[in-house]
C-alpha positions in Angstrom: 84.7 106.0 86.4 88.2 106.7 84.9 90.0 106.3 81.6 92.5 103.9 83.3 90.0 101.7 85.1 86.3 101.0 85.5 84.1 99.3 88.1 82.5 96.0 87.1 80.1 93.6 88.9 81.2 90.0 89.1 78.9 87.0 89.2 78.6 86.9 93.0 77.4 90.5 92.9 80.6 92.0 94.3 82.7 94.6 92.5 86.0 94.3 90.8 88.1 96.7 88.7 88.7 96.3 85.0 91.9 97.7 83.4 91.4 98.4 79.7 95.1 98.8 79.0 95.8 95.3 80.3 92.4 93.8 79.4 92.5 92.3 82.9 90.4 92.4 86.0 91.6 92.7 89.6 89.5 89.6 90.5 87.8 86.7 88.9 84.7 87.7 86.9 83.1 84.6 88.5 83.0 86.4 91.8 85.5 88.7 93.5 84.5 88.0 97.1 84.2 84.2 96.6 87.6 84.1 94.9 89.3 86.0 97.7 87.7 83.9 100.4 88.6 80.7 98.7 92.2 81.5 97.8 93.4 83.8 100.6 91.2 83.2 103.6 90.1 79.5 103.5 93.4 78.1 102.0 95.7 80.7 103.5 94.7 82.3 106.8 92.4 79.6 108.0 94.9 76.9 107.1 97.7 78.8 108.9 95.7 79.3 112.1 94.8 75.6 112.1 98.5 75.0 112.5 98.3 76.6 115.9 100.4 79.6 114.9 100.7 82.0 117.9 99.5 85.6 117.3 100.3 88.1 116.1 100.2 86.7 112.6 102.4 88.6 110.1 100.8 88.8 106.7 102.3 90.2 103.5 100.1 91.1 100.5 101.8 91.7 97.2 99.2 93.5 95.1 96.9 95.3 97.5 94.5 96.4 94.8 91.0 97.1 96.1 91.8 96.1 99.7 89.3 93.2 99.6 91.7 90.7 101.0 92.5 92.9 104.0 88.9 93.5 104.8 88.1 89.7 104.7 91.3 89.0 106.7 90.1 91.4 109.5 86.7 89.7 109.5 88.2 86.3 109.9 90.6 87.5 112.6 87.6 88.9 114.5 85.9 85.5 114.4 89.1 83.8 115.6 90.0 86.5 118.2 93.5 86.8 116.8 95.8 89.7 115.9 97.1 90.4 112.4 100.0 92.6 111.4 99.2 93.2 107.8 101.8 94.6 105.3 100.7 95.6 101.8 102.6 96.6 98.7 100.9 98.6 96.0 102.6 100.9 93.5 99.4 102.1 91.9 96.7 102.8 94.5 93.1 103.4 93.5 91.6 106.9 94.0 89.4 107.3 97.0 86.4 108.0 94.8 86.7 104.6 93.3 87.1 103.0 96.7 83.9 104.8 97.9 82.0 103.0 95.1 83.1 99.5 96.0 80.2 97.4 97.4 82.4 95.4 99.9 81.6 94.8 103.6 82.9 97.1 106.3 83.1 100.2 104.2 84.5 102.2 107.1 87.5 99.9 107.3 87.9 99.8 103.6 88.2 103.6 103.4 90.7 103.7 106.2 92.9 101.1 104.4 93.0 103.4 101.3 93.7 106.7 103.1 97.0 108.4 102.3 99.1 107.0 105.1 102.1 105.3 103.6 104.9 103.4 105.4 103.1 104.1 108.7 101.8 101.4 111.0 98.2 102.0 111.9 96.0 100.1 114.4 92.7 100.1 112.4 90.7 97.6 114.5 91.3 95.4 117.6 92.4 92.7 115.2 94.3 94.5 112.5 97.5 96.5 112.5 98.1 97.8 108.9 101.2 99.1 107.1 101.2 99.8 103.4 104.0 100.7 101.0 103.6 102.7 97.8 106.3 100.9 95.8 107.0 98.1 93.4 107.8 94.7 95.0 111.5 94.8 94.3 111.6 98.2 95.9 110.2 97.0 99.2 112.8 97.6 102.0 111.1 96.5 105.2 113.1 93.7 106.7 110.2 91.8 108.3 109.6 88.1 107.8 106.1 86.8 107.4 104.0 83.9 108.4 101.7 84.2 105.4 102.1 85.7 101.9 99.1 86.6 99.7 100.7 86.8 96.3 98.0 88.7 94.3 99.8 90.2 91.3 98.1 90.2 87.9 98.4 86.9 85.9 101.7 85.9 84.4 100.2 86.4 80.9 99.5 90.1 81.8 102.4 91.0 84.1 105.1 88.4 83.5 107.8 90.3 85.4 105.9 89.8 88.7 106.4 86.1 88.4 110.1 86.0 87.4 113.1 84.7 89.4 114.0 88.0 91.0 110.5 88.6 92.3 110.1 85.1 93.7 113.6 85.1 95.3 112.7 88.3 97.1 109.6 86.5 98.5 111.8 83.8 99.9 114.0 86.3 101.6 111.0 87.4 103.7 110.0 83.8 104.7 110.9 81.7 107.7 110.5 78.0 108.1 106.9 77.1 107.4 105.8 80.4 106.0 102.7 79.8 103.9 102.2 81.4 100.4 98.9 81.3 98.6 98.0 82.5 95.1 95.4 81.9 92.5 98.1 81.1 89.9 98.9 77.5 89.2 101.2 77.9 86.2 103.7 75.1 86.0 106.7 77.4 85.5 105.7 79.3 88.6 105.4 76.1 90.7 108.8 75.0 89.6 110.3 78.3 90.7 108.7 78.0 94.1 110.1 74.5 94.5 113.6 75.6 93.5 113.5 78.2 96.2 112.6 75.7 98.9 108.8 75.7 98.9 106.8 72.5 99.3 104.1 73.1 96.7 100.6 71.8 96.7 98.0 72.3 93.9 94.6 72.8 95.4 91.1 73.1 93.9 90.7 76.6 92.5 87.8 79.0 93.1 84.8 79.0 90.7 86.0 79.4 87.2 89.5 78.2 87.8 90.7 74.6 88.0 93.6 75.0 90.4 95.4 77.3 92.9 98.7 76.9 94.7 99.8 76.8 98.3 103.5 76.8 99.1 105.1 76.1 102.4 108.7 77.4 102.8 110.9 74.6 104.1 114.4 76.0 103.9 
């Protein structure tokens, strides 16, 4: 595969990426697809649409990775006949040869998500407008506000800077009243940071292999 990363098969049969230098995977080894569905779709997008939010829905993903969350978001948007404006931040994109090996649904869309079109809005399906930025989160300069944030950085134990005060404060700057944030992380220090920024924080049942996850709703 690559000296910097390698493909692995998780317990639900779907692929993830392992980074030897971090000793970390992009997704839960208990199942990449089932984790993404549980955290980001069921407890994020589905929850938001149940609040009768009018389309288009503006989604920000911090930590685009394999593109799995975007593929699943498009699939759910198709079912609900809604339009998504999807913004993704990823400083270290995967090579296309790795993307081509991933066994995710809708490979055509997956490949389009990873093509070299940075900082350019693309209409990829009837339900998905997509813009990606090759930068670190603190370097993100788009002024948009978002209805939903997928915070999908590596775990605090592996990438602690992504969970510090500066990174969380920048998230709040892109929120409006009732913006929803979802993440697999349920660390106490992280939840306290969200609450200090004005989020109403709820600990929810986590995906397989994880006790809890977090949903925050911005109330400032």
